[in-house]
N, C-alpha and C positions, 0 to 999 in steps of 0.2 A: 818618105813614106816606107822604103824598104828596111827602115832600121827603127820605126816607131812602133809602140805596142798595140795601136790601133791603125787600121788603114785610114780611117777618116781624120786622123791627126787630131789637132787642137780645135777644129772648127773654127779657124780664125780668131783664136782666143776664147770662144764661147765655152768651151768645156772647162778650162781653168776658171773662168768667171763663175760658173756654176759651183764649181769644187769649192770655191772660196765662199760661197754662200750655203757650204753645207750638202750640195746635191751631185751625186755622182751617177754618170749614166754610162751603161755598158750595153753592148748589142754583139751578137755573133749570129753567124749562118754556118750550119753544118750540113753538107751534102754527102749522100751515100750513092755510089754507084757499084752494086753488089749482084753477082750472078750465080745461080745455081748451075754447074758445069757437068756434075755426075750424080746420077740418082734423083731422089727426091720425087716430085709430082710433075714439074715442068723445068726444062733446061732453058733458062732464059736470064736476062739482066734486067734489072729495074733500078729506075733512079728516084730517089724521095729525099727528103731532108727536113729540117728544123730550123726555125729562127726563135731566137731567144732575146728579149729585150728587158734589160734591168734597170732599176732606179732605187739607188739607196739616199735617204734623207737622214742627215746628222742633225738631231735634234739640239745639240748645243750651239753649232754654228749658226743654224736656221733661226732657232727661236730662243737660244739660251737656256734651254731645258737639258739639263746635264744627264747623260746616261740614257737618253731616249732617242730612238730610231726607228725608221720605217722602211720596209722593204716592198716594192713593187715589182712583179714580174708578169709579163704577157709573152705568150708564146704561140706558136702555131706550126703545124706539120704540113708537108705537101708531096704530091707525087705517089709513087707506088713503092711497096716494101716487099721483100722475098719471103715472108713468113708462110704465105699460102703456096708458094713454089715448091718448098722444102717439106712441107707436111709436119713441121715440128710445132710443139706449143710455144715454146721460147723463141723470141723474135731475134733473128741475127742481127738486126740493126733496131735496138729498142727505141732509141730516141726518135727514129721516124716514124713511130706509130703514136707518139705522145705530142699533145695532152689528150687527145681523143682520137682514136683509129677511125679511119675513113672519113675525116673531117677536116677541112683545110680552113676554118674559120680561126680567127685570132681569140684566143682566151687569156682572161685576166685569172691566173692561177695563184698569184700571191699578193696579199694586202696585209702584211704582217707588221704588227706594232711590238715593239721590245723596249723594256726598261731595266736598266741595270741597277742592282741594289748593292751598293759596294762595288767591290772588284771582282767578286767571285759568283754573285748569284744574278741570273738574267730570267726575268719574266717575259712572257711572249703570249700574244692573242692575237686572232684574225685568221684571214684564210691563207692556208700555205699548201704548197705540194710537198709530197712526201720522198721524193727521189733523192734528197740529199740524205736520207737515212742510211744505216748500216756502213757507215763510214769506214773506209780501207785504204791506206796510203798507196796501195797498187793496183787495186781492182774495185775501181768506183767512178769517177769522173763524169757522171751523168750520161755515159755512153759516147761522149765527143772527145774526150782527151786520153782517154786509156782505152778500155775494151768497148767493144760495141754490142756484144750479145748480152742480152738481158741477164743470163746466168753468172756473168761476171761483174754486174753493175750493183747488184743488192742481191740478198738472198730471197730466192722465189717463194720460199715457204711462206713469206709475210702475205703475199699478194692477195689471199682470199680474205684477209682481215684489215688490210690498209688500202684506203681508195687513194687515187693519184692527188686530188685537190679537193680540200674541204675545211671547214671551220673548227677552230679548236683552241686551246689554251694549255700553258704548262710552263715548265721551269728547266733551267739548265745550269748545272754547276760547273764553275771553270777553275782551272788551275794553271796559272802562268800563261793566261789567254787562251787555253785549250779547254774545250769541252770534255768533261769527265764523267758526266752523269747527266740525266735527263728523265723527265716525266711528263706525259701531256696526255690530255683527255679530249677526243675528236669526236665529230659527228662520224656515224658508222658508216654513212653511204657517201659516194663521190657525187661532189656537186661542182665539177668543173665548168659546166655550162650555165651556172647560175650564182647568185650571190649567196646562197647557201641558206639564208636566215628562214625561208619557209620550210625547207627540211630538216632544221636543225633538232637533232635528237629524236625525230619522228620514229625512228626505228632502232633505237638504242645508242650505245655510246661505245667508242673504241679508246681503250687503255693502252698506252705503251710505255715501257720504261727501258732503259739501258744503263750500263755502266761500261766506260771504255778507259781502261787503265793503261797509262804509260809503263813501258818496261825497259829494262836497261841490259839484257842479255848479251852476253860475249862484248861488254861495253859499247853495245850499239842500240840506238833507239828503235823502239817497237811498240805494239799494242795488243791489247787483248780486250776485245768486245764481248759482253754477254747481254742479251736483250730478250724482251718478250712482248707480245702483243695479245690482247683479248677483246674480242668483238661480240657484243650481245644482240646483234641484230637477228632476224630470223632468216635463215638460209632456205630458199625454196629453188634455187637453181645453181648451175655453173656459171662461169664467167666472170671476169673482173675487169679492172681498168688496165691491168698490165699485161696478162697472159691470155692468149688467144684461145681459149677453151670454147668448145661449143656451148650454146646456151641451152642445156638440158635441165630438164626437172630433176630434182633430188627428193628424198623423203624430207618433209620440214624438220628443220632442226634449229633450236634457239641457241645461238651462242657458238664461237670457234675460237681457237687459240693458235699460237705458234711460239716455239723457243728456238733462240739461234744464237751462234757464236761465230765472230771471225778473229782472225789474227793478221798482223804484219809485222814483219821483223827484218831491219836492215842486216845484210852481212857486208857490205861495202857502203861507207858514210863519210862525206866531208862536212865536217860541223860548218866551215865557213860557208859555203854555198848551200847547205842544207840538201844536197843532192846524194843518191846512192840508189842502191837495189837489193833486192831480196826476195824470200818467199813470202806468199800469202795463202789463206786458207778460210774456208767456210763449212759450217755444218748447221743443220737446224732438222727439227721435227716439227709436225704440225697435226691438228684434229683431222683425222682421215674420214671422219662422217661428213665434212663439209668441203674438205681441201683435196683436189686431185693428187696434190703432192703430199706423201706421207713422211718423207724424208729427203735430204739433199746434201751432197758433199761437192766441194770443189778445192782444188789446190792449183798452185802455179808459182810463177817467178815474174817479177816486174821491176819497174823503177826507171831512173835515168839511164840513158845509154853509158854503156862502159867504154865506148870510144871517147878518148881524153878530148878531142875537139868537137864533140857533138854533145855538149853539156845540157843543151835544151831539148834535146830528142829525149823520147821515152819509148819502153818497149815493154811487151808482155807476152806470156805462154801460159795457158791454163787449160785445165781439164775440169769436167763437172760430170756428175752422175745424178740423175733425178729418179727417186723411188716413188713409184706409183701407189695411191692408196687402194689398198685391198676393198674398201667399201665402195669407192667411185668407179672402178675398173670395169664391173658389169654393166654400168650404165654407159660408159664410154664404149665398151665393145660392142654393145647393141647398136649404137649409132656409126662408129667408125671401123668396125671390124677389130680383129685381136690387137690389143695394146698391152704394152709392158712397161719396164723402165726404159728411160732415155738417157743417152750422155752425149758429150762433144768435147771439141779441142778448139781453141781459139789461139791465133799467133798474130801479132801486129808489131809495126815499127812507126812510131809517130815522128816524122820528119819535119823539123821546124825550118820550113824554106824561108821565112822571116819571122820575127816576133808575133806577127798578126796573121800568118799563113801557115798552116799545118797541113801536111799531106800524110795519110796514113793507109799504106798497103796493109791488107788483112786478108787471113786465110782461115778457114774454119772447116771443120769436119763434123758433122752431126749424124748421129745414129737415132732417128725419131722414135717416139713411144708407139706409133703405129707400126707393128710389126711387118706388114704387107707393103711398107715402103722402103725402098733401098736407101742405104746412107747417102748423104749430100756432101759433096766437095765444094764449097763456096769460096770465090774470089772475088776481092773488090778492093775500092779505094775510097777512103774517106777524106774530105776536104773541109776544114774549119777556117772560115776567115771571121777576124775579130775586127769591129768597128767601134 
């Protein structure tokens, strides 16, 4: 059990038997015990977490349908999180707030059908979550394998236009098995708690597109991603599925957009193990009539541990700066008091205790947008158990 990739093992042969029939099952539980030790609103430690349950069905093995696959994901959150103690908009443990903040129900967030057309084009349709967007080699990981703070899991300028889970369709272009471009049309509003069909395009459509180009700078692999979103729903208030903005009314506005970029670049890389480390960065701008974030920057360093004997471990250190919208600032200030730009730092080391158990000490310093709240020093530990 201490050397297997799943704590539950092979289920007495059932897992292998299902795999032979084209059904792969994965599950993990990620727990967060994080505390605000200095500054913020409250000095307290909170425990929360997230359960993630995945099933992939290979159409070729299961039904003889070449190139067809199905992805199912059910997930839930539990416990409490630090975001209210810190007074920051970005959650220090974003995964513990998803799929729906303040709810411990189990939600079906993915029922996604994919069909390969040749070796390079994949068509997809169904219900999907969007947390896998804005891919980055060193700053992504769904908040459970790399950074925990929302600011380093994806670019937060997209949060006003992109719901967490909703219906949609699109295509992805592949090169050597890696996604290099994609376009999607999604329902404009979040339907995490429903099938989504009754709300489909009732308030508009979300269009998103990206290009993620592989690079070979310094003879080392890396990526440059350029992307954008446009959502033509009517915006009447703040608040979204990802960021804890107060639900305040704003002047009615039809449509919102965001443009963003990220990069990752290995400085040390072993081609055989495909491990290494290097810098990453993100930047983005957004429609400041509807989005409390007008612009965003982050930079850092991450990847596999440079300690030769700890090849399964990962680490990261990053800094972010979030620029507040000049149009939304008076609305927030009237409710919260003086507000401005926010910034923060996160450092983590993901220690692979076994292949199925990962323990991650984490330190964060957050200077919140609310100017009458002192900066916070957050200490915590994350534990991921893979079943």
